[in-house]
All heavy atoms as TSV, in Angstrom:
chain	resi	resn	atom	element	x	y	z
A	1	MET	N	N	-27.906	6.258	-13.371
A	1	MET	CA	C	-27.390	4.922	-13.613
A	1	MET	C	C	-25.870	4.980	-13.601
A	1	MET	O	O	-25.264	5.899	-14.107
A	1	MET	CB	C	-27.903	4.392	-14.949
A	1	MET	CG	C	-27.298	3.035	-15.283
A	1	MET	SD	S	-27.973	2.299	-16.773
A	1	MET	CE	C	-29.381	1.519	-16.063
A	2	CYS	N	N	-25.278	3.976	-13.033
A	2	CYS	CA	C	-23.834	3.907	-12.878
A	2	CYS	C	C	-23.231	3.042	-13.988
A	2	CYS	O	O	-23.687	1.944	-14.236
A	2	CYS	CB	C	-23.541	3.280	-11.527
A	2	CYS	SG	S	-22.142	3.949	-10.699
A	3	GLY	N	N	-22.215	3.539	-14.651
A	3	GLY	CA	C	-21.525	2.733	-15.652
A	3	GLY	C	C	-20.229	2.213	-15.068
A	3	GLY	O	O	-19.474	2.959	-14.463
A	4	LEU	N	N	-19.983	0.943	-15.229
A	4	LEU	CA	C	-18.756	0.386	-14.690
A	4	LEU	C	C	-18.332	-0.818	-15.497
A	4	LEU	O	O	-19.095	-1.386	-16.253
A	4	LEU	CB	C	-18.913	-0.007	-13.221
A	4	LEU	CG	C	-19.875	-1.152	-12.921
A	4	LEU	CD1	C	-19.092	-2.400	-12.593
A	4	LEU	CD2	C	-20.770	-0.773	-11.779
A	5	SER	N	N	-17.089	-1.172	-15.308
A	5	SER	CA	C	-16.593	-2.417	-15.886
A	5	SER	C	C	-15.978	-3.221	-14.757
A	5	SER	O	O	-15.462	-2.657	-13.791
A	5	SER	CB	C	-15.563	-2.149	-16.989
A	5	SER	OG	O	-14.425	-1.539	-16.446
A	6	VAL	N	N	-16.067	-4.509	-14.868
A	6	VAL	CA	C	-15.550	-5.398	-13.836
A	6	VAL	C	C	-14.434	-6.230	-14.442
A	6	VAL	O	O	-14.602	-6.841	-15.493
A	6	VAL	CB	C	-16.671	-6.325	-13.296
A	6	VAL	CG1	C	-16.106	-7.332	-12.309
A	6	VAL	CG2	C	-17.780	-5.518	-12.675
A	7	ASN	N	N	-13.289	-6.225	-13.786
A	7	ASN	CA	C	-12.170	-7.065	-14.181
A	7	ASN	C	C	-11.910	-8.058	-13.057
A	7	ASN	O	O	-11.774	-7.657	-11.905
A	7	ASN	CB	C	-10.907	-6.241	-14.423
A	7	ASN	CG	C	-11.078	-5.251	-15.539
A	7	ASN	OD1	O	-11.582	-5.591	-16.601
A	7	ASN	ND2	N	-10.689	-4.024	-15.305
A	8	VAL	N	N	-11.848	-9.322	-13.387
A	8	VAL	CA	C	-11.582	-10.361	-12.404
A	8	VAL	C	C	-10.198	-10.925	-12.696
A	8	VAL	O	O	-9.902	-11.294	-13.830
A	8	VAL	CB	C	-12.643	-11.484	-12.471
A	8	VAL	CG1	C	-12.309	-12.595	-11.497
A	8	VAL	CG2	C	-14.024	-10.920	-12.201
A	9	TYR	N	N	-9.362	-10.965	-11.683
A	9	TYR	CA	C	-8.016	-11.487	-11.835
A	9	TYR	C	C	-7.847	-12.724	-10.980
A	9	TYR	O	O	-8.353	-12.790	-9.862
A	9	TYR	CB	C	-6.978	-10.441	-11.411
A	9	TYR	CG	C	-6.987	-9.216	-12.271
A	9	TYR	CD1	C	-7.681	-8.081	-11.901
A	9	TYR	CD2	C	-6.295	-9.197	-13.479
A	9	TYR	CE1	C	-7.693	-6.955	-12.699
A	9	TYR	CE2	C	-6.302	-8.073	-14.290
A	9	TYR	CZ	C	-6.995	-6.955	-13.898
A	9	TYR	OH	O	-7.011	-5.840	-14.690
A	10	HIS	N	N	-7.135	-13.695	-11.495
A	10	HIS	CA	C	-6.786	-14.894	-10.749
A	10	HIS	C	C	-5.386	-14.682	-10.203
A	10	HIS	O	O	-4.415	-14.616	-10.960
A	10	HIS	CB	C	-6.856	-16.134	-11.646
A	10	HIS	CG	C	-8.230	-16.377	-12.173
A	10	HIS	ND1	N	-9.185	-17.042	-11.451
A	10	HIS	CD2	C	-8.826	-15.994	-13.324
A	10	HIS	CE1	C	-10.312	-17.084	-12.144
A	10	HIS	NE2	N	-10.116	-16.446	-13.290
A	11	LEU	N	N	-5.281	-14.541	-8.903
A	11	LEU	CA	C	-4.023	-14.143	-8.297
A	11	LEU	C	C	-2.881	-15.112	-8.567
A	11	LEU	O	O	-1.733	-14.701	-8.612
A	11	LEU	CB	C	-4.203	-13.931	-6.799
A	11	LEU	CG	C	-5.197	-12.829	-6.431
A	11	LEU	CD1	C	-5.235	-12.642	-4.936
A	11	LEU	CD2	C	-4.868	-11.533	-7.126
A	12	SER	N	N	-3.191	-16.376	-8.770
A	12	SER	CA	C	-2.119	-17.320	-9.056
A	12	SER	C	C	-1.489	-17.057	-10.422
A	12	SER	O	O	-0.325	-17.366	-10.650
A	12	SER	CB	C	-2.631	-18.765	-8.990
A	12	SER	OG	O	-3.654	-18.961	-9.945
A	13	ARG	N	N	-2.247	-16.443	-11.338
A	13	ARG	CA	C	-1.720	-16.114	-12.666
A	13	ARG	C	C	-1.377	-14.639	-12.814
A	13	ARG	O	O	-0.514	-14.280	-13.610
A	13	ARG	CB	C	-2.736	-16.488	-13.742
A	13	ARG	CG	C	-2.965	-17.966	-13.874
A	13	ARG	CD	C	-3.833	-18.265	-15.074
A	13	ARG	NE	N	-5.090	-17.542	-15.019
A	13	ARG	CZ	C	-6.284	-18.117	-15.001
A	13	ARG	NH1	N	-6.388	-19.423	-15.040
A	13	ARG	NH2	N	-7.368	-17.391	-14.960
A	14	ASP	N	N	-2.063	-13.773	-12.088
A	14	ASP	CA	C	-1.898	-12.326	-12.223
A	14	ASP	C	C	-1.285	-11.714	-10.966
A	14	ASP	O	O	-1.761	-10.708	-10.452
A	14	ASP	CB	C	-3.259	-11.672	-12.507
A	14	ASP	CG	C	-3.913	-12.189	-13.774
A	14	ASP	OD1	O	-3.217	-12.264	-14.798
A	14	ASP	OD2	O	-5.109	-12.512	-13.729
A	15	TRP	N	N	-0.225	-12.313	-10.469
A	15	TRP	CA	C	0.372	-11.866	-9.209
A	15	TRP	C	C	0.923	-10.458	-9.297
A	15	TRP	O	O	1.010	-9.761	-8.292
A	15	TRP	CB	C	1.425	-12.852	-8.728
A	15	TRP	CG	C	2.538	-13.080	-9.718
A	15	TRP	CD1	C	2.593	-14.015	-10.701
A	15	TRP	CD2	C	3.747	-12.332	-9.835
A	15	TRP	NE1	N	3.741	-13.903	-11.419
A	15	TRP	CE2	C	4.482	-12.873	-10.911
A	15	TRP	CE3	C	4.272	-11.257	-9.131
A	15	TRP	CZ2	C	5.715	-12.375	-11.296
A	15	TRP	CZ3	C	5.513	-10.760	-9.522
A	15	TRP	CH2	C	6.214	-11.320	-10.584
A	16	THR	N	N	1.288	-9.990	-10.494
A	16	THR	CA	C	1.791	-8.620	-10.609
A	16	THR	C	C	0.701	-7.603	-10.293
A	16	THR	O	O	0.979	-6.555	-9.707
A	16	THR	CB	C	2.374	-8.343	-12.007
A	16	THR	OG1	O	1.394	-8.616	-12.989
A	16	THR	CG2	C	3.610	-9.187	-12.267
A	17	VAL	N	N	-0.540	-7.916	-10.663
A	17	VAL	CA	C	-1.666	-7.028	-10.344
A	17	VAL	C	C	-1.877	-7.005	-8.833
A	17	VAL	O	O	-2.070	-5.944	-8.232
A	17	VAL	CB	C	-2.954	-7.478	-11.070
A	17	VAL	CG1	C	-4.148	-6.645	-10.624
A	17	VAL	CG2	C	-2.782	-7.389	-12.574
A	18	ALA	N	N	-1.834	-8.167	-8.206
A	18	ALA	CA	C	-1.992	-8.249	-6.755
A	18	ALA	C	C	-0.907	-7.439	-6.051
A	18	ALA	O	O	-1.177	-6.713	-5.095
A	18	ALA	CB	C	-1.955	-9.699	-6.303
A	19	LYS	N	N	0.305	-7.540	-6.532
A	19	LYS	CA	C	1.417	-6.809	-5.927
A	19	LYS	C	C	1.247	-5.306	-6.125
A	19	LYS	O	O	1.489	-4.519	-5.209
A	19	LYS	CB	C	2.732	-7.286	-6.528
A	19	LYS	CG	C	3.938	-6.686	-5.878
A	19	LYS	CD	C	5.219	-7.278	-6.450
A	19	LYS	CE	C	6.418	-6.656	-5.791
A	19	LYS	NZ	N	7.663	-7.163	-6.330
A	20	GLU	N	N	0.816	-4.897	-7.319
A	20	GLU	CA	C	0.639	-3.472	-7.620
A	20	GLU	C	C	-0.339	-2.812	-6.653
A	20	GLU	O	O	-0.123	-1.686	-6.204
A	20	GLU	CB	C	0.128	-3.301	-9.047
A	20	GLU	CG	C	-0.162	-1.863	-9.420
A	20	GLU	CD	C	-0.768	-1.699	-10.808
A	20	GLU	OE1	O	-0.834	-2.679	-11.565
A	20	GLU	OE2	O	-1.189	-0.578	-11.111
A	21	TYR	N	N	-1.427	-3.500	-6.334
A	21	TYR	CA	C	-2.458	-2.935	-5.461
A	21	TYR	C	C	-2.331	-3.375	-4.003
A	21	TYR	O	O	-3.154	-3.009	-3.176
A	21	TYR	CB	C	-3.846	-3.289	-5.993
A	21	TYR	CG	C	-4.179	-2.552	-7.268
A	21	TYR	CD1	C	-4.149	-3.181	-8.489
A	21	TYR	CD2	C	-4.508	-1.197	-7.226
A	21	TYR	CE1	C	-4.460	-2.495	-9.662
A	21	TYR	CE2	C	-4.806	-0.503	-8.378
A	21	TYR	CZ	C	-4.777	-1.160	-9.598
A	21	TYR	OH	O	-5.075	-0.472	-10.743
A	22	GLY	N	N	-1.325	-4.161	-3.683
A	22	GLY	CA	C	-1.142	-4.578	-2.296
A	22	GLY	C	C	-2.239	-5.489	-1.792
A	22	GLY	O	O	-2.648	-5.394	-0.637
A	23	VAL	N	N	-2.725	-6.392	-2.648
A	23	VAL	CA	C	-3.801	-7.307	-2.257
A	23	VAL	C	C	-3.259	-8.308	-1.244
A	23	VAL	O	O	-2.260	-8.973	-1.480
A	23	VAL	CB	C	-4.375	-8.035	-3.493
A	23	VAL	CG1	C	-5.372	-9.106	-3.069
A	23	VAL	CG2	C	-5.015	-7.031	-4.432
A	24	ARG	N	N	-3.948	-8.403	-0.098
A	24	ARG	CA	C	-3.555	-9.332	0.951
A	24	ARG	C	C	-4.634	-10.365	1.245
A	24	ARG	O	O	-4.389	-11.316	1.973
A	24	ARG	CB	C	-3.265	-8.571	2.244
A	24	ARG	CG	C	-2.181	-7.537	2.124
A	24	ARG	CD	C	-1.989	-6.804	3.432
A	24	ARG	NE	N	-3.280	-6.462	4.028
A	24	ARG	CZ	C	-3.599	-5.270	4.509
A	24	ARG	NH1	N	-2.751	-4.295	4.462
A	24	ARG	NH2	N	-4.779	-5.046	5.038
A	25	ALA	N	N	-5.839	-10.133	0.740
A	25	ALA	CA	C	-6.959	-11.025	1.041
A	25	ALA	C	C	-7.829	-11.192	-0.194
A	25	ALA	O	O	-7.845	-10.351	-1.077
A	25	ALA	CB	C	-7.793	-10.455	2.184
A	26	VAL	N	N	-8.561	-12.291	-0.218
A	26	VAL	CA	C	-9.497	-12.567	-1.296
A	26	VAL	C	C	-10.864	-12.748	-0.654
A	26	VAL	O	O	-10.975	-13.475	0.326
A	26	VAL	CB	C	-9.089	-13.841	-2.065
A	26	VAL	CG1	C	-10.110	-14.198	-3.114
A	26	VAL	CG2	C	-7.713	-13.641	-2.698
A	27	PRO	N	N	-11.899	-12.060	-1.118
A	27	PRO	CA	C	-11.917	-11.167	-2.265
A	27	PRO	C	C	-11.416	-9.773	-1.908
A	27	PRO	O	O	-11.515	-9.331	-0.761
A	27	PRO	CB	C	-13.388	-11.112	-2.659
A	27	PRO	CG	C	-14.107	-11.270	-1.357
A	27	PRO	CD	C	-13.241	-12.217	-0.544
A	28	THR	N	N	-10.893	-9.082	-2.896
A	28	THR	CA	C	-10.528	-7.676	-2.790
A	28	THR	C	C	-11.152	-6.960	-3.973
A	28	THR	O	O	-11.070	-7.430	-5.100
A	28	THR	CB	C	-9.000	-7.490	-2.808
A	28	THR	OG1	O	-8.449	-8.098	-1.640
A	28	THR	CG2	C	-8.626	-6.009	-2.829
A	29	VAL	N	N	-11.780	-5.826	-3.701
A	29	VAL	CA	C	-12.408	-5.021	-4.741
A	29	VAL	C	C	-11.670	-3.691	-4.806
A	29	VAL	O	O	-11.496	-3.021	-3.788
A	29	VAL	CB	C	-13.906	-4.776	-4.433
A	29	VAL	CG1	C	-14.535	-3.868	-5.475
A	29	VAL	CG2	C	-14.651	-6.088	-4.327
A	30	ILE	N	N	-11.222	-3.315	-6.012
A	30	ILE	CA	C	-10.579	-2.023	-6.251
A	30	ILE	C	C	-11.546	-1.194	-7.091
A	30	ILE	O	O	-12.013	-1.644	-8.125
A	30	ILE	CB	C	-9.256	-2.182	-7.033
A	30	ILE	CG1	C	-8.320	-3.191	-6.364
A	30	ILE	CG2	C	-8.588	-0.828	-7.251
A	30	ILE	CD1	C	-7.725	-2.775	-5.068
A	31	ILE	N	N	-11.840	0.021	-6.639
A	31	ILE	CA	C	-12.765	0.899	-7.355
A	31	ILE	C	C	-12.014	2.152	-7.786
A	31	ILE	O	O	-11.480	2.875	-6.947
A	31	ILE	CB	C	-13.962	1.292	-6.471
A	31	ILE	CG1	C	-14.700	0.047	-5.966
A	31	ILE	CG2	C	-14.903	2.227	-7.235
A	31	ILE	CD1	C	-15.772	0.345	-4.940
A	32	ASP	N	N	-11.980	2.391	-9.085
A	32	ASP	CA	C	-11.370	3.596	-9.668
A	32	ASP	C	C	-9.928	3.824	-9.228
A	32	ASP	O	O	-9.458	4.956	-9.224
A	32	ASP	CB	C	-12.188	4.847	-9.332
A	32	ASP	CG	C	-13.535	4.882	-10.016
A	32	ASP	OD1	O	-13.700	4.168	-11.030
A	32	ASP	OD2	O	-14.418	5.609	-9.542
A	33	GLY	N	N	-9.236	2.798	-8.808
A	33	GLY	CA	C	-7.854	2.969	-8.376
A	33	GLY	C	C	-7.715	3.824	-7.131
A	33	GLY	O	O	-6.635	4.269	-6.792
A	34	GLU	N	N	-8.823	4.062	-6.409
A	34	GLU	CA	C	-8.794	4.911	-5.220
A	34	GLU	C	C	-9.335	4.225	-3.973
A	34	GLU	O	O	-9.110	4.696	-2.871
A	34	GLU	CB	C	-9.605	6.181	-5.469
A	34	GLU	CG	C	-9.034	7.056	-6.558
A	34	GLU	CD	C	-9.832	8.343	-6.732
A	34	GLU	OE1	O	-10.689	8.635	-5.878
A	34	GLU	OE2	O	-9.591	9.037	-7.717
A	35	VAL	N	N	-10.090	3.163	-4.153
A	35	VAL	CA	C	-10.743	2.484	-3.035
A	35	VAL	C	C	-10.345	1.022	-3.072
A	35	VAL	O	O	-10.358	0.402	-4.128
A	35	VAL	CB	C	-12.289	2.604	-3.146
A	35	VAL	CG1	C	-12.977	1.828	-2.044
A	35	VAL	CG2	C	-12.724	4.056	-3.158
A	36	LYS	N	N	-9.985	0.471	-1.918
A	36	LYS	CA	C	-9.667	-0.954	-1.835
A	36	LYS	C	C	-10.455	-1.562	-0.685
A	36	LYS	O	O	-10.280	-1.181	0.465
A	36	LYS	CB	C	-8.176	-1.182	-1.620
A	36	LYS	CG	C	-7.833	-2.679	-1.492
A	36	LYS	CD	C	-6.346	-2.941	-1.545
A	36	LYS	CE	C	-5.684	-2.646	-0.248
A	36	LYS	NZ	N	-4.274	-3.072	-0.213
A	37	ILE	N	N	-11.330	-2.508	-1.003
A	37	ILE	CA	C	-12.126	-3.198	0.007
A	37	ILE	C	C	-11.659	-4.643	0.039
A	37	ILE	O	O	-11.778	-5.364	-0.943
A	37	ILE	CB	C	-13.633	-3.136	-0.323
A	37	ILE	CG1	C	-14.081	-1.688	-0.478
A	37	ILE	CG2	C	-14.447	-3.865	0.746
A	37	ILE	CD1	C	-15.460	-1.530	-1.057
A	38	GLU	N	N	-11.119	-5.045	1.182
A	38	GLU	CA	C	-10.675	-6.427	1.349
A	38	GLU	C	C	-11.722	-7.169	2.165
A	38	GLU	O	O	-12.154	-6.702	3.208
A	38	GLU	CB	C	-9.333	-6.477	2.059
A	38	GLU	CG	C	-8.225	-5.878	1.216
A	38	GLU	CD	C	-6.883	-5.924	1.901
A	38	GLU	OE1	O	-6.810	-5.585	3.102
A	38	GLU	OE2	O	-5.902	-6.283	1.237
A	39	GLY	N	N	-12.143	-8.320	1.674
A	39	GLY	CA	C	-13.176	-9.088	2.361
A	39	GLY	C	C	-14.550	-8.508	2.100
A	39	GLY	O	O	-14.775	-7.792	1.132
A	40	LYS	N	N	-15.475	-8.790	2.992
A	40	LYS	CA	C	-16.861	-8.345	2.836
A	40	LYS	C	C	-16.992	-6.882	3.250
A	40	LYS	O	O	-16.619	-6.517	4.363
A	40	LYS	CB	C	-17.758	-9.210	3.713
A	40	LYS	CG	C	-19.215	-8.889	3.597
A	40	LYS	CD	C	-20.041	-9.799	4.482
A	40	LYS	CE	C	-21.503	-9.410	4.393
A	40	LYS	NZ	N	-22.314	-10.176	5.336
A	41	PRO	N	N	-17.543	-6.014	2.372
A	41	PRO	CA	C	-17.718	-4.608	2.742
A	41	PRO	C	C	-18.798	-4.446	3.805
A	41	PRO	O	O	-19.660	-5.300	3.965
A	41	PRO	CB	C	-18.125	-3.936	1.433
A	41	PRO	CG	C	-18.704	-5.028	0.608
A	41	PRO	CD	C	-18.014	-6.301	1.025
A	42	ASP	N	N	-18.748	-3.323	4.515
A	42	ASP	CA	C	-19.730	-3.066	5.579
A	42	ASP	C	C	-21.037	-2.492	5.055
A	42	ASP	O	O	-21.983	-2.334	5.800
A	42	ASP	CB	C	-19.128	-2.128	6.630
A	42	ASP	CG	C	-18.793	-0.761	6.081
A	42	ASP	OD1	O	-18.706	-0.609	4.848
A	42	ASP	OD2	O	-18.596	0.165	6.891
A	43	THR	N	N	-21.098	-2.159	3.780
A	43	THR	CA	C	-22.287	-1.587	3.151
A	43	THR	C	C	-22.540	-2.332	1.854
A	43	THR	O	O	-21.590	-2.610	1.128
A	43	THR	CB	C	-22.047	-0.092	2.832
A	43	THR	OG1	O	-21.693	0.584	4.033
A	43	THR	CG2	C	-23.256	0.549	2.226
A	44	PRO	N	N	-23.783	-2.649	1.548
A	44	PRO	CA	C	-24.031	-3.324	0.274
A	44	PRO	C	C	-23.648	-2.421	-0.902
A	44	PRO	O	O	-23.707	-1.203	-0.800
A	44	PRO	CB	C	-25.537	-3.600	0.282
A	44	PRO	CG	C	-26.094	-2.842	1.413
A	44	PRO	CD	C	-24.992	-2.399	2.306
A	45	PHE	N	N	-23.232	-3.047	-2.005
A	45	PHE	CA	C	-22.869	-2.282	-3.189
A	45	PHE	C	C	-24.129	-1.724	-3.834
A	45	PHE	O	O	-24.945	-2.456	-4.362
A	45	PHE	CB	C	-22.119	-3.159	-4.203
A	45	PHE	CG	C	-20.689	-3.348	-3.845
A	45	PHE	CD1	C	-20.279	-4.446	-3.119
A	45	PHE	CD2	C	-19.750	-2.410	-4.235
A	45	PHE	CE1	C	-18.948	-4.608	-2.789
A	45	PHE	CE2	C	-18.424	-2.576	-3.906
A	45	PHE	CZ	C	-18.017	-3.676	-3.177
A	46	VAL	N	N	-24.294	-0.417	-3.738
A	46	VAL	CA	C	-25.388	0.296	-4.370
A	46	VAL	C	C	-24.737	1.453	-5.113
A	46	VAL	O	O	-23.921	2.174	-4.553
A	46	VAL	CB	C	-26.396	0.839	-3.333
A	46	VAL	CG1	C	-27.487	1.635	-4.008
A	46	VAL	CG2	C	-26.977	-0.285	-2.504
A	47	CYS	N	N	-25.089	1.630	-6.348
A	47	CYS	CA	C	-24.461	2.655	-7.168
A	47	CYS	C	C	-25.015	4.026	-6.805
A	47	CYS	O	O	-26.100	4.396	-7.234
A	47	CYS	CB	C	-24.691	2.334	-8.642
A	47	CYS	SG	S	-23.750	3.392	-9.730
A	48	SER	N	N	-24.281	4.753	-5.978
A	48	SER	CA	C	-24.679	6.118	-5.656
A	48	SER	C	C	-23.434	6.896	-5.241
A	48	SER	O	O	-22.440	6.323	-4.816
A	48	SER	CB	C	-25.710	6.146	-4.518
A	48	SER	OG	O	-25.096	5.843	-3.290
A	49	ASP	N	N	-23.510	8.196	-5.349
A	49	ASP	CA	C	-22.392	9.042	-4.935
A	49	ASP	C	C	-22.129	8.900	-3.440
A	49	ASP	O	O	-20.987	8.914	-2.993
A	49	ASP	CB	C	-22.670	10.503	-5.277
A	49	ASP	CG	C	-22.680	10.757	-6.771
A	49	ASP	OD1	O	-22.059	9.960	-7.522
A	49	ASP	OD2	O	-23.309	11.743	-7.198
A	50	GLU	N	N	-23.194	8.756	-2.669
A	50	GLU	CA	C	-23.062	8.621	-1.217
A	50	GLU	C	C	-22.327	7.330	-0.851
A	50	GLU	O	O	-21.440	7.336	0.005
A	50	GLU	CB	C	-24.442	8.632	-0.567
A	50	GLU	CG	C	-24.404	8.519	0.935
A	50	GLU	CD	C	-25.799	8.528	1.547
A	50	GLU	OE1	O	-26.768	8.890	0.859
A	50	GLU	OE2	O	-25.892	8.148	2.714
A	51	THR	N	N	-22.681	6.228	-1.493
A	51	THR	CA	C	-22.010	4.958	-1.218
A	51	THR	C	C	-20.549	5.032	-1.628
A	51	THR	O	O	-19.667	4.587	-0.896
A	51	THR	CB	C	-22.705	3.795	-1.946
A	51	THR	OG1	O	-24.066	3.743	-1.520
A	51	THR	CG2	C	-22.045	2.473	-1.651
A	52	TYR	N	N	-20.281	5.610	-2.793
A	52	TYR	CA	C	-18.899	5.746	-3.253
A	52	TYR	C	C	-18.093	6.596	-2.270
A	52	TYR	O	O	-16.965	6.245	-1.918
A	52	TYR	CB	C	-18.859	6.354	-4.654
A	52	TYR	CG	C	-17.466	6.469	-5.189
A	52	TYR	CD1	C	-16.805	5.360	-5.693
A	52	TYR	CD2	C	-16.794	7.677	-5.181
A	52	TYR	CE1	C	-15.517	5.451	-6.175
A	52	TYR	CE2	C	-15.510	7.776	-5.656
A	52	TYR	CZ	C	-14.870	6.662	-6.158
A	52	TYR	OH	O	-13.593	6.766	-6.629
A	53	ALA	N	N	-18.647	7.699	-1.804
A	53	ALA	CA	C	-17.948	8.557	-0.845
A	53	ALA	C	C	-17.664	7.795	0.451
A	53	ALA	O	O	-16.590	7.931	1.036
A	53	ALA	CB	C	-18.770	9.814	-0.567
A	54	HIS	N	N	-18.620	6.984	0.886
A	54	HIS	CA	C	-18.417	6.172	2.082
A	54	HIS	C	C	-17.256	5.202	1.882
A	54	HIS	O	O	-16.363	5.105	2.719
A	54	HIS	CB	C	-19.683	5.390	2.432
A	54	HIS	CG	C	-19.467	4.355	3.483
A	54	HIS	ND1	N	-19.356	4.662	4.819
A	54	HIS	CD2	C	-19.306	3.017	3.389
A	54	HIS	CE1	C	-19.143	3.550	5.502
A	54	HIS	NE2	N	-19.109	2.541	4.654
A	55	PHE	N	N	-17.271	4.474	0.762
A	55	PHE	CA	C	-16.196	3.527	0.491
A	55	PHE	C	C	-14.849	4.244	0.390
A	55	PHE	O	O	-13.840	3.768	0.887
A	55	PHE	CB	C	-16.462	2.747	-0.796
A	55	PHE	CG	C	-17.497	1.666	-0.660
A	55	PHE	CD1	C	-18.314	1.360	-1.726
A	55	PHE	CD2	C	-17.649	0.949	0.510
A	55	PHE	CE1	C	-19.259	0.356	-1.628
A	55	PHE	CE2	C	-18.593	-0.055	0.625
A	55	PHE	CZ	C	-19.402	-0.353	-0.448
A	56	LYS	N	N	-14.830	5.390	-0.270
A	56	LYS	CA	C	-13.578	6.119	-0.471
A	56	LYS	C	C	-12.997	6.599	0.853
A	56	LYS	O	O	-11.788	6.549	1.062
A	56	LYS	CB	C	-13.813	7.298	-1.411
A	56	LYS	CG	C	-12.543	7.924	-1.890
A	56	LYS	CD	C	-12.827	8.918	-3.000
A	56	LYS	CE	C	-11.548	9.555	-3.476
A	56	LYS	NZ	N	-11.755	10.491	-4.553
A	57	SER	N	N	-13.854	7.020	1.784
A	57	SER	CA	C	-13.338	7.469	3.081
A	57	SER	C	C	-12.965	6.299	3.988
A	57	SER	O	O	-12.013	6.380	4.751
A	57	SER	CB	C	-14.362	8.367	3.780
A	57	SER	OG	O	-15.495	7.618	4.172
A	58	ARG	N	N	-13.693	5.210	3.885
A	58	ARG	CA	C	-13.458	4.059	4.773
A	58	ARG	C	C	-12.350	3.119	4.271
A	58	ARG	O	O	-11.656	2.522	5.054
A	58	ARG	CB	C	-14.772	3.293	4.916
A	58	ARG	CG	C	-14.716	2.004	5.645
A	58	ARG	CD	C	-15.115	2.177	7.071
A	58	ARG	NE	N	-14.902	0.920	7.764
A	58	ARG	CZ	C	-15.640	0.475	8.716
A	58	ARG	NH1	N	-16.664	1.176	9.116
A	58	ARG	NH2	N	-15.366	-0.653	9.302
A	59	TYR	N	N	-12.234	2.983	2.949
A	59	TYR	CA	C	-11.303	2.021	2.355
A	59	TYR	C	C	-10.387	2.685	1.326
A	59	TYR	O	O	-10.355	2.283	0.177
A	59	TYR	CB	C	-12.072	0.907	1.652
A	59	TYR	CG	C	-13.073	0.189	2.515
A	59	TYR	CD1	C	-14.436	0.434	2.366
A	59	TYR	CD2	C	-12.676	-0.756	3.443
A	59	TYR	CE1	C	-15.367	-0.229	3.142
A	59	TYR	CE2	C	-13.598	-1.424	4.225
A	59	TYR	CZ	C	-14.937	-1.151	4.063
A	59	TYR	OH	O	-15.868	-1.807	4.826
A	60	PRO	N	N	-9.629	3.701	1.699
A	60	PRO	CA	C	-8.776	4.343	0.692
A	60	PRO	C	C	-7.693	3.376	0.213
A	60	PRO	O	O	-7.160	2.581	0.987
A	60	PRO	CB	C	-8.170	5.516	1.449
A	60	PRO	CG	C	-8.174	5.085	2.878
A	60	PRO	CD	C	-9.414	4.231	3.031
A	61	LEU	N	N	-7.392	3.434	-1.071
A	61	LEU	CA	C	-6.328	2.612	-1.634
A	61	LEU	C	C	-5.016	3.336	-1.415
A	61	LEU	O	O	-4.857	4.479	-1.799
A	61	LEU	CB	C	-6.538	2.387	-3.131
A	61	LEU	CG	C	-5.400	1.663	-3.839
A	61	LEU	CD1	C	-5.302	0.223	-3.331
A	61	LEU	CD2	C	-5.615	1.663	-5.327
A	62	THR	N	N	-4.105	2.686	-0.769
A	62	THR	CA	C	-2.763	3.234	-0.588
A	62	THR	C	C	-1.797	2.269	-1.235
A	62	THR	O	O	-1.659	1.131	-0.796
A	62	THR	CB	C	-2.421	3.418	0.898
A	62	THR	OG1	O	-2.635	2.194	1.587
A	62	THR	CG2	C	-3.281	4.480	1.531
A	63	ARG	N	N	-1.192	2.717	-2.310
A	63	ARG	CA	C	-0.236	1.859	-3.028
A	63	ARG	C	C	1.121	1.935	-2.359
A	63	ARG	O	O	1.523	2.964	-1.854
A	63	ARG	CB	C	-0.120	2.291	-4.480
A	63	ARG	CG	C	-1.397	2.061	-5.218
A	63	ARG	CD	C	-1.236	2.362	-6.665
A	63	ARG	NE	N	-2.546	2.221	-7.297
A	63	ARG	CZ	C	-2.756	2.440	-8.561
A	63	ARG	NH1	N	-1.792	2.810	-9.341
A	63	ARG	NH2	N	-3.952	2.288	-9.064
A	64	LYS	N	N	1.804	0.835	-2.412
A	64	LYS	CA	C	3.129	0.765	-1.791
A	64	LYS	C	C	4.206	0.993	-2.812
A	64	LYS	O	O	4.086	0.769	-3.940
A	64	LYS	CB	C	3.293	-0.596	-1.150
A	64	LYS	CG	C	2.275	-0.791	-0.058
A	64	LYS	CD	C	2.528	-2.071	0.679
A	64	LYS	CE	C	1.660	-2.336	1.806
A	64	LYS	NZ	N	0.688	-2.046	2.417
């Protein structure tokens, strides 16, 4: 079982968070500060190591 917490930010009020992570599109999902998925992901969200590895290789978070 996967444990996680979800934080939802409203970009009009939390623009500093958007700037910190380089958000350019809505929706954007940030996972563990290492993965950034903008828009609809190519794989459904399923909690597994394999899915996480796929997201991490396909959507690495690069902070500016």
